[in-house]
Each structure stands twice: as structure tokens, then as C-alpha cells.
LUMNUMAR-891238 format. One record per residue (C-alpha): residue number from 0; chain; x negated, y, z. Coordinates in steps of 0.02 Angstrom, whole numbers, always signed. Each point is the difference from the previous one (the first is absolute). Layout:
// LUMNUMAR-891238
resi_chain_px_py_pz
NUM_A_X_Y_Z
...
// end
This chain:
// LUMNUMAR-891238
resi_chain_px_py_pz
0_A_-6946_+6590_+5350
1_A_+224_-9_+8
2_A_+85_-134_-36
3_A_+65_+16_-189
4_A_+204_-34_+33
5_A_+131_+122_-6
6_A_+29_-7_+167
7_A_-166_+93_+16
8_A_+41_+125_-103
9_A_+177_+0_+65
10_A_-13_+34_+193
11_A_-118_+110_-28
12_A_+80_+103_-111
13_A_+158_-21_+136
14_A_-127_+122_+134
15_A_+9_+189_-121
16_A_+169_-36_-55
17_A_+149_+96_+60
18_A_+144_-143_+71
19_A_+117_+35_-148
20_A_-108_-66_-122
21_A_-95_-142_+118
22_A_+221_-61_+14
23_A_-7_-3_-199
24_A_-156_-60_-37
25_A_+44_-152_+113
26_A_+132_-40_-86
27_A_-58_+10_-180
28_A_-132_-127_+67
29_A_+118_-139_+113
30_A_+144_+28_-126
31_A_-69_+25_-179
32_A_-163_-42_+13
33_A_-42_-138_+103
34_A_+126_-116_-106
35_A_-94_+23_-136
36_A_-190_-67_+84
37_A_+57_-148_+85
38_A_+117_+72_+151
39_A_+201_-24_+6
40_A_+116_+147_-20
41_A_+90_+63_+175
42_A_+155_-90_+47
43_A_+112_+163_+70
44_A_-11_+182_-64
45_A_-137_+28_+132
46_A_-137_-116_+14
47_A_+8_-110_+189
48_A_-183_+3_+100
49_A_-20_-166_-53
50_A_+14_+47_-181
51_A_-93_+167_+10
52_A_-146_-115_+82
53_A_+5_-149_-147
54_A_-9_+143_-122
55_A_-190_+79_+76
56_A_-47_-186_-16
57_A_+25_+28_-184
58_A_-85_+166_+4
59_A_-142_-72_+123
60_A_-30_-144_-152
61_A_+27_+125_-162
62_A_-161_+49_-99
63_A_-20_+194_-24
64_A_+15_-6_-175
65_A_+179_-39_+4
66_A_+23_+189_+14
67_A_-72_+21_-147
68_A_+177_-58_-92
69_A_+105_+3_+127
70_A_+76_+177_-52
71_A_+66_-89_-158
72_A_+41_-164_+98
73_A_+128_+124_+105
74_A_+76_+81_-130
75_A_+27_-219_-93
76_A_+100_-6_+186
77_A_+100_+167_-5
78_A_+43_-56_-165
79_A_+44_-183_+39
80_A_+96_+76_+148
81_A_+117_+122_-92
82_A_-90_+138_+144
83_A_+95_+184_-38
84_A_-103_+119_-64
85_A_-16_+142_+151
86_A_-40_-161_+120
87_A_-137_-45_-118
88_A_-50_+159_-37
89_A_-63_+38_+193
90_A_-76_-198_+17
91_A_-155_+47_-165
92_A_+8_+172_+120
93_A_-73_-79_+124
94_A_-77_-155_-68
95_A_-78_+115_-111
96_A_-83_+87_+145
97_A_-68_-139_+87
98_A_-69_-80_-159
99_A_-73_+182_-14
100_A_-79_+3_+140
101_A_-70_-206_-1
102_A_-101_+56_-174
103_A_-60_+159_+113
104_A_-94_-93_+106
105_A_-57_-129_-105
106_A_+77_-155_+46
107_A_+19_-36_-205
108_A_-170_+20_+1
109_A_-29_-127_+154
110_A_-80_-204_-79
111_A_+125_-113_+45
112_A_-79_-122_+151
113_A_+82_-189_+24
114_A_+149_+19_+121
115_A_+8_-90_+154
116_A_+170_-32_+81
117_A_+46_+53_+169
118_A_-24_-127_+161
119_A_+81_+98_+100
120_A_+181_-7_-101
121_A_-17_-78_-137
122_A_+188_-14_-56
123_A_-10_-126_-168
124_A_-143_-121_-37
125_A_+40_+13_-162
126_A_+70_+170_-148
127_A_+135_-112_-96
128_A_+183_+3_-64
129_A_+105_-4_+140
130_A_+54_-176_+2
131_A_+185_-71_+13
132_A_+85_-181_+79
133_A_+104_-75_-102
134_A_+172_+128_-18
135_A_-146_+126_-64
136_A_+18_+98_+208
137_A_-159_+57_+47
138_A_-130_-87_+90
139_A_-88_+128_+124
140_A_-190_-19_+4
141_A_-90_-112_+131
142_A_+10_+129_+152
143_A_-32_-142_+152
144_A_-143_-11_+102
145_A_-72_-185_-23
146_A_+90_-5_-146
147_A_-78_-167_-115
148_A_+27_+9_-192
149_A_+91_-190_-95
150_A_-182_-52_+5
151_A_-25_+40_+153
152_A_-130_+123_+41
153_A_+19_+150_+103
154_A_+102_+149_-132
155_A_-105_+123_+116
156_A_-176_-48_-4
157_A_-37_+116_+153
158_A_+151_-58_+133
159_A_-23_-79_+162
160_A_+83_-13_+185
161_A_-82_+80_+135
162_A_-39_-111_+142
163_A_+131_+98_+115
164_A_+126_-5_-158
165_A_-15_-217_-16
166_A_+11_+6_+204
167_A_+159_+81_-3
168_A_+77_-114_-146
169_A_-51_-149_+70
170_A_+71_+57_+168
171_A_+165_+49_-99
172_A_+17_-135_-58
173_A_-19_-101_+144
174_A_+136_+109_+102
175_A_+129_-43_-167
176_A_-16_-182_+34
177_A_+21_+5_+189
178_A_+156_+72_-49
179_A_+55_-148_-86
180_A_-30_+62_-189
181_A_-13_-101_-159
182_A_-173_-22_-92
183_A_+86_+80_-146
184_A_+76_+143_+92
185_A_-205_+63_+101
186_A_-56_-31_-181
187_A_+107_+152_-61
188_A_-16_+93_+142
189_A_-191_-12_-65
190_A_+17_+17_-170
191_A_+104_+180_+40
192_A_-129_+73_+137
193_A_-136_-41_-137
194_A_+90_+84_-126
195_A_+36_+175_+115
196_A_-162_-2_+37
197_A_-71_-16_-174
198_A_+121_+148_-29
199_A_-58_+97_+162
200_A_-192_-52_-58
201_A_+17_+60_-189
202_A_+126_+147_+3
203_A_-7_+52_+178
204_A_-202_+20_+4
205_A_+4_-84_+142
206_A_-194_-109_+7
207_A_-13_-219_+6
208_A_-107_+49_+139
209_A_+115_+58_+106
210_A_+187_-91_-101
211_A_+87_-61_+180
212_A_+197_-24_+50
213_A_-4_+145_+93
214_A_-8_+65_-167
215_A_+184_-41_-25
216_A_+48_+11_+172
217_A_-78_+101_+113
218_A_+11_-56_+181
219_A_+46_+115_+126
220_A_-7_-66_+187
221_A_+177_+25_+64
222_A_+21_-65_+206
223_A_-74_+110_+147
224_A_-46_-86_+143
225_A_+6_+44_+189
226_A_-175_+6_+0
227_A_-28_+166_-106
228_A_+100_+119_+94
229_A_-28_-28_+168
230_A_-71_+151_+80
231_A_-160_+30_+117
232_A_+94_-48_+152
233_A_+55_-160_-104
234_A_+174_+22_-30
235_A_+82_+2_-138
236_A_+34_+178_-80
237_A_+170_-19_-83
238_A_-16_+139_-122
239_A_-161_-43_-52
240_A_+82_-161_-50
241_A_+154_+37_-86
242_A_-116_+141_-80
243_A_-103_-135_-100
244_A_+124_-139_-5
245_A_+78_+164_-111
246_A_-160_+35_-80
247_A_-34_-150_-69
248_A_+179_-55_-62
249_A_-42_+154_-86
250_A_-134_-33_-78
251_A_+53_-187_-38
252_A_+129_+82_-101
253_A_-80_+118_-97
254_A_-124_-125_-57
255_A_+137_-111_-45
256_A_+57_+129_-119
257_A_-164_+34_-77
258_A_-12_-203_-35
259_A_+173_-1_-58
260_A_-40_+138_-128
261_A_-140_-87_-66
262_A_+85_-156_-17
263_A_+149_+98_-116
264_A_-148_+52_-115
265_A_-58_-168_-40
266_A_+176_-47_-25
267_A_+7_+128_-129
268_A_-184_-75_-61
269_A_+57_-171_-27
270_A_+208_+59_-61
271_A_+122_-112_-72
272_A_+145_-84_+82
273_A_+30_+29_+182
274_A_-11_-157_+43
275_A_-179_+5_-81
276_A_-14_+139_+157
277_A_+63_-92_+142
278_A_-93_-142_-7
279_A_-161_+132_+47
280_A_+123_+86_+128
281_A_+5_-184_+89
282_A_-169_-48_-7
283_A_-48_+174_+85
284_A_+121_-32_+134
285_A_-84_-176_+13
286_A_-165_+110_+57
287_A_+82_+112_+76
288_A_+51_-127_+126
289_A_-176_-63_-8
290_A_-86_+173_+35
291_A_+134_-2_+171
292_A_-5_-164_+35
293_A_-95_+36_+153
294_A_+149_+122_+64
295_A_+139_-101_-10
296_A_-30_-86_+157
297_A_+12_+192_+82
298_A_+181_+26_+71
299_A_+39_+134_-80
300_A_-24_-63_-167
301_A_+65_-167_+2
302_A_+119_+19_-187
303_A_-116_+30_-131
304_A_+110_+148_-63
305_A_-45_+100_+141
306_A_-176_+15_-67
307_A_+15_+181_-126
308_A_-102_-91_-139
309_A_+123_-171_-27
310_A_+138_+116_+18
311_A_-32_+107_-118
312_A_-58_-144_-125
313_A_+176_-85_+55
314_A_+90_+141_-80
315_A_-97_+20_-147
316_A_+32_-195_-42
317_A_+178_+21_+44
318_A_+10_+125_-125
319_A_-95_-70_-122
320_A_+125_-132_+21
321_A_+167_+107_-27
322_A_-68_+31_-163
323_A_-41_-172_-42
324_A_+148_-54_+16
325_A_+61_+158_-122
326_A_-159_-34_-132
327_A_+45_-125_-165
328_A_-164_-114_-35
329_A_-151_+87_-94
330_A_+27_-152_-108
331_A_+171_-59_-13
332_A_+41_-170_+44
333_A_+45_-35_-192
334_A_-185_+65_-65
335_A_-95_-146_+84
336_A_+101_-162_-12
337_A_+78_-104_-79
338_A_+183_-103_-14
339_A_-42_-171_+78
340_A_+65_-98_-113
341_A_-158_+45_-107
342_A_-122_-99_+146
343_A_+1_-157_-69
344_A_-45_+43_-171
345_A_-118_+94_+68
346_A_-75_-158_+101
347_A_-3_-119_-147
348_A_-102_+119_-75
349_A_-119_+14_+118
350_A_+2_-207_+31
351_A_-40_-22_-197
352_A_-158_+113_+25
353_A_-27_-83_+157
354_A_-2_-178_-117
355_A_-82_+87_-155
356_A_-179_-72_-13
357_A_-49_+57_-193
358_A_+59_+98_-115
359_A_+20_+29_-234
360_A_-69_+135_-93
361_A_+0_+25_-172
362_A_-163_+45_-95
363_A_-38_-2_-194
364_A_+169_-102_-23
365_A_-88_-129_+136
366_A_+68_-50_+145
367_A_-79_-7_+153
368_A_+10_-63_+157
369_A_-78_+35_+189
370_A_+8_-19_+150
371_A_+17_+144_+151
372_A_-100_+16_+132
373_A_+34_-78_+129
374_A_+5_+136_+119
375_A_+128_+82_-129
376_A_+97_-173_+40
377_A_+5_+17_+183
378_A_+38_+198_-3
379_A_+158_-13_-75
380_A_+17_-159_+103
381_A_+3_+134_+154
382_A_+116_+117_-93
383_A_+140_-131_-11
384_A_-30_-65_+181
385_A_+1_+188_+59
386_A_+157_+20_-98
387_A_+90_-164_+52
388_A_-41_+35_+195
389_A_+82_+152_-20
390_A_+146_-32_-90
391_A_+35_-212_+6
392_A_+59_+60_+206
393_A_+72_+150_+41
394_A_-152_+134_-38
395_A_-110_+4_+200
396_A_-86_+158_+55
397_A_-180_+7_-90
398_A_-88_-32_+162
399_A_+87_-182_+14
400_A_-102_-19_-181
401_A_-173_+88_-4
402_A_+4_-84_+183
403_A_+44_-191_-66
404_A_-139_-85_+87
405_A_-13_-205_-31
406_A_+37_-90_+140
407_A_+50_+110_+91
408_A_+170_+126_-69
409_A_-29_-116_-151
410_A_+25_-196_+65
411_A_+66_-163_-71
412_A_+76_-127_+94
413_A_+196_-46_+58
414_A_+78_+120_+105
415_A_+153_-64_+81
416_A_+103_+55_+181
417_A_-137_+132_+36
418_A_-152_-127_-8
419_A_-119_-16_-140
420_A_-84_-109_-65
421_A_-179_+28_-112
422_A_-2_-102_-148
423_A_-150_-98_+75
424_A_+105_-48_+157
425_A_+106_-75_-130
426_A_+3_-194_-41
427_A_+128_+61_-184
428_A_-122_+138_-57
429_A_+109_+13_-144
430_A_+172_+61_+101
431_A_-127_+170_+69
432_A_+31_+169_-50
433_A_-62_+178_-8
434_A_+51_+142_+138
435_A_+4_+137_+42
436_A_-36_+12_+191
437_A_-39_+173_+62
438_A_-4_+38_+193
439_A_+68_+156_+83
440_A_-156_+114_-43
441_A_-18_-57_-174
442_A_+166_+93_-69
443_A_+50_+209_+34
444_A_+164_-92_+83
445_A_-61_-136_+87
446_A_+31_+83_+182
447_A_+193_-12_-74
448_A_-6_-162_-60
449_A_-94_-131_+62
450_A_-126_-127_-90
451_A_+28_-17_-162
452_A_+23_-183_-119
453_A_+63_+26_-161
454_A_-27_-152_-134
455_A_-64_+42_-164
456_A_+108_-92_-109
457_A_-76_-130_-153
458_A_+70_+91_-140
459_A_+10_-113_-169
460_A_-25_+103_-148
461_A_+81_-42_-184
462_A_-212_-99_-45
463_A_+52_-91_+149
464_A_-132_+63_+99
465_A_+26_+28_+169
466_A_-58_+135_+102
467_A_-110_-72_+124
468_A_-84_-57_-141
469_A_-77_+172_-62
470_A_-20_+40_+212
471_A_-106_-165_+20
472_A_-107_+42_-193
473_A_-18_+177_+97
474_A_-74_-61_+145
475_A_-94_-156_-72
476_A_-72_+74_-185
477_A_+50_+176_+13
478_A_-37_+110_+179
479_A_-178_-45_+9
480_A_-75_-15_-182
481_A_-157_+72_-24
482_A_-43_+58_+168
483_A_+69_-45_+175
484_A_+137_+130_+102
485_A_-76_+42_+158
486_A_+159_-5_+82
487_A_+185_-130_+1
488_A_+115_+126_-70
489_A_+77_-107_-168
490_A_+15_+142_-99
491_A_-157_+96_-48
492_A_-94_+166_-88
493_A_-12_-37_-209
494_A_-162_+42_+19
495_A_-94_+14_+180
496_A_+88_-140_+41
497_A_+44_+101_+184
498_A_+149_-4_+118
499_A_+149_+123_-83
500_A_+60_+144_+111
501_A_+166_+114_-50
502_A_-58_+105_-131
503_A_-99_-168_-83
504_A_+189_-97_-14
505_A_+102_+166_-16
506_A_-124_+32_-151
507_A_+8_-173_-70
508_A_+190_-18_+2
509_A_+49_+182_-80
510_A_-113_-43_-151
511_A_+75_-174_-15
512_A_+168_+74_-38
513_A_-82_+116_-107
514_A_-109_-107_-101
515_A_+127_-91_-30
516_A_+201_+103_+10
517_A_-50_+184_-19
518_A_+39_+6_+164
519_A_-104_+42_+133
520_A_+73_-96_+142
521_A_-68_-8_+184
522_A_+37_-106_+135
523_A_+101_+95_+112
524_A_+111_+16_-161
525_A_+1_-185_-17
526_A_+117_-5_+143
527_A_+88_+141_-43
528_A_+60_-87_-157
529_A_+27_-161_+72
530_A_+116_+54_+149
531_A_+76_+104_-163
532_A_+26_-160_-110
533_A_+95_-95_+163
534_A_+121_+149_+14
535_A_+12_+9_-188
536_A_+58_-196_-8
537_A_+110_+7_+140
538_A_-91_-121_+122
539_A_+85_-83_+160
540_A_-57_+83_+172
541_A_-84_-145_+38
542_A_-122_+27_-152
543_A_-16_+178_+58
544_A_-27_-56_+170
545_A_-127_-103_-82
546_A_-107_+99_-84
547_A_-1_+138_+119
548_A_-85_-131_+117
549_A_-116_-58_-121
550_A_-32_+175_-57
551_A_-33_+15_+203
552_A_+133_+169_+21
553_A_+176_+28_+53
554_A_+142_+18_-93
555_A_+2_+193_+55
556_A_-153_+16_-110
557_A_+59_-101_-135
558_A_+120_+108_-20
559_A_-65_+144_+27
560_A_-169_-7_-99
561_A_-17_-142_-91
562_A_+160_+1_-86
563_A_+11_+97_-167
564_A_+160_-49_-83
565_A_+71_+158_-87
566_A_+162_+69_+59
567_A_+98_-83_-144
568_A_-41_-199_+28
569_A_+35_+57_+197
570_A_+172_+40_-18
571_A_+29_-132_-143
572_A_+79_-134_+141
573_A_+166_+115_+52
574_A_+15_+34_-173
575_A_-31_-182_-51
576_A_+128_-50_+149
577_A_+133_+133_-48
578_A_-5_-73_-191
579_A_+28_-177_+100
580_A_+139_+73_+97
581_A_+79_+94_-112
582_A_-3_-139_-128
583_A_+78_-120_+144
584_A_+143_+118_+26
585_A_+64_+9_-235
586_A_-9_-194_+8
587_A_+105_-15_+138
588_A_+154_+99_-102
// end
């Protein structure tokens, strides 16, 4: 019994339709009807290959009965989009021919059966309205291999990593680790690999059983040994040697072209800012270095750029980096930031919530008081501390905070003259202070800046409470309220109590700001906000140097990346200087 979907009738009709009718029917379905049946409209004038595949998946889930009223739906779409009469007439003619054929072949009379989702190319788990982020931008449906929901469940239940791929990924991680890459960098590379693999599976139809890193970067043996070119009498056949070298080289060049073309198709799929695409290309370069690592010792290939695929990917990366310089951010800094002077009022508001144990309400003219759940109070306390840690000190990178581990990167005692004395070794424990202590492997720029010690100052608030009071209350009462943590990290999940990751921390900070200020400020944007505020305040060079040290980047990075001061404010000091000099001259007269 044939599957009862629109796709079944459509694919069968394509077998008998002429070329012109095929093209126009495809356009009608993808551009006009698929969006009405839960899919998305193509972004450009022509649907890209992945948009066609996505549309076909929608057709595979759309019951055949939807065709019965589809002609009326099509007319409504024509009206909404102001399709001109000549084009309407052409579209109608082709679509009516398709409907007539479907009816004559009894597609409308077949009883419906339960539809089962595709197990091979399962693009979207749910057909819901497009999700948007805080800025109203559409969030692409999850396509990453082994992607988990916020509840920890696999979004695609049939996903798995085959044994060969599992070994490859572990070997890749070891290869990166042996090259002194940080844990965070390796994790980002791994995430990008899983995204590309997910795209290859869901949009290019590569089965889970055969997925491997060679689907991203193919291997072509480049080195040719002398043993391979000996003739019958044991001598080296130089003609054979040169021919084999030229052949393998050309085959590597052709394979590099194919791999690069596939990657460019993926970059077109992910879209967005060219900076995002650069990250994907860099990951592929790292995969290529791993794939060809066995040949790096060859005398003919002493440099990584000698490999055709690495050279092509470097060229693509350079091309994208040029676009980055000319392309403004997808979302302007002003749309995802607030003035730094609004931070202290926000902290006061969050701290007040963390101190509120009960609330009052009025019912039938009477006022009642009710205790808040302890869990809610401690969640507010954790929110307050999350923002406090990122704003009462120069804002550090997210990793510092979601990996802040009690007794390791968050320590208490006294640090003087490059010597740390733990609290339990002090005679006077009241003199102890909290510090953030990071080894080079604990942060992104650790190789350049080495071991980091930063004091967490014990700020005094207007109600005579201190920051350390809130930290201690969280450790003693809130962190393990109702259940134990399976880790020693200072911050934890709100419900699961699990350790946090980059995505969790980003979501937490952004959500707090969006709820309290109406602006979805990201952790990275906080760093820009702070540096811009320092520049606006015209702080001293020593203070800018101190901020760069705490934020663990160079002064050049501080000015080129994080400084978002507008041109008017940048020029203000010289305007003030000119006025002063003018006034001095006038006063002399």
C-alpha cells in the first residue's frame, strides 16, 4: 500500500511530466505550498539543494488529503504575495494538471495510514513555528549529530556514533592535545565536527553506519617511496617515480577541490556572519592536519601548506577573514548591550530578590504573607552571584566561571609575594580572601599570560552586607540544597545540579539581562561594554593596562575588538584640548 503523503503523488507525477512542468510544479510546491504545510520558504530566488531536501521532507509528512484544498490555498498565497495575472495563469495550469492526474490515479480515494518519520533523513523533530532568539532572528532547527535537548535527551532518537568514527574522534582529540591545544579549543573543534557530520547525515544522506572524518576531509596518499618504482633488475625507474608523484599529486588536488566544494555548500547552509564560517573552516583545517599527520614527516611535505587541501582551506579562510573586516556584526553592539552605569542598579535588584524570603498579596481586601520556596530563593542567589562575578571584576571569559571549581580555581586564603597560604593554614582566618587562580591550561590565552591570580574583592553593599556573605551562604546552604552535587564547581544547574558548560552559561547571563533590562546581553558583550565604559571615562593607561591583564588579552585586542566607543566620544578629548588651549590664549589677553 502506497504511503499517504503528498510526496508520493508528486514523485510519481515527475516520472511522466515534461521538463517544463516538472520545474514549475517543484517551484509551486516549494515556494508557495510547503510554507503553508509547516515548512520554510526559500530565502533566495532559487531554492538551494538543502532547501529542496528540507521541503521534500515536509511533503513526506503532509497527508495526501491536503491536496484536496490545496488549489484554494494556492490562490490565497497568490493574493498575499501579489502574484501577477500571467504568472498566476501559468502556475494554475501546471498545478491543475497535477491535481487532475492525482485524482485520476486514485490518490484522493486511498485511505490514510499513520505516518512514520523518516529514519534516514530526519530533518526536524517537530513541525512548529520557527523559533527565534532574543533578537527575533530565526533559530535553525538542530541538525548536529548526537544533539541533545535541554532535558538531556537525544533530539534524534536513532542517532549514534559508529565505532570507526568514535575511534577517529578520540584520536583527533589526542592529536590536538599533543599539539598543546586547550580543552576548550578541542571541545569547540569537536562540536563543529559533530555539526558537519550531522549535516552530512541529515542533508546529504550519508548513513550513520558509514559516517567518518574522511567524509569531511578525504585522504589521498601523497608520498611515493623508491621501493614502489624499482624495475625488474632492482634499479629505480625515475620515469615511473616522477609519473607516480605527479599522479598522486593531481589526485590530491582533485580531491581537495571536491572537499572544498562540499565545505562551501555547508557554509552556505549555516549562513550568518562570515566570522562564524571562519570557525568551521578552521576546524576543517585541523581535521586535515590530523588526516595527513602521518605524511608530515615526509621530506617533500615539511610544511602543512604543501598539502593541497590545507592550502585550499587556508585560502578559503583568508577570503572569509577579508569579508569579516568588511561585514558589520549581524546584530549591532547597541542592540545587545546596556550602559555600564546600569550594572549596579541591576545588581541591587538581583540582590534584593536573593534576600526576599516571603511576599505579600491581597485577597478579598485582606493582605496575606507567604514564604517563598527555598529553592526559588537560592536560584535568585545564584543569579545574583553569576552577574556579580562577571561585573564586580573586569569581565572574564565565560569558561572561567562555568569551570570555577572550589578548592582549585576558586580558593580562599592569602596570596602575597607569589606565595599562596590556604585558609586552613592561617592563624587568623578572618584575614583570608577569595581568589580566582588559573593555570595556563585553564584559560584561552594561558600560554601567553601564564598563571593568573585575581583577588575577589569583598564588596560592601548599602545594607551593610558583603559579597563574601552571599558566597558563603551559597556554598553552605544553596549549592547543595535538596540534593548533592556530583562535582565541586561553584555554579551548577538550576534543576539538575549538574556542572555547566559554555552554552548553559551563555543562556543564563543572556536570560537574566533580558528579563531584568529587556536587553539580551551576552557574556562576550559584557567585555565590550566594560572596555567601552573605561574609554568613555578616560581612565589612565595604568587602569587600561590593569583591565587588559585581568581580562587576559593584549592592549591591542582591547582596542581593536572590545572597544566599541563611538567616533564622537573618541574625538571628544582632542576637542576638549583645543578648547582649553583657545581659552588659555584668550585669558592671556
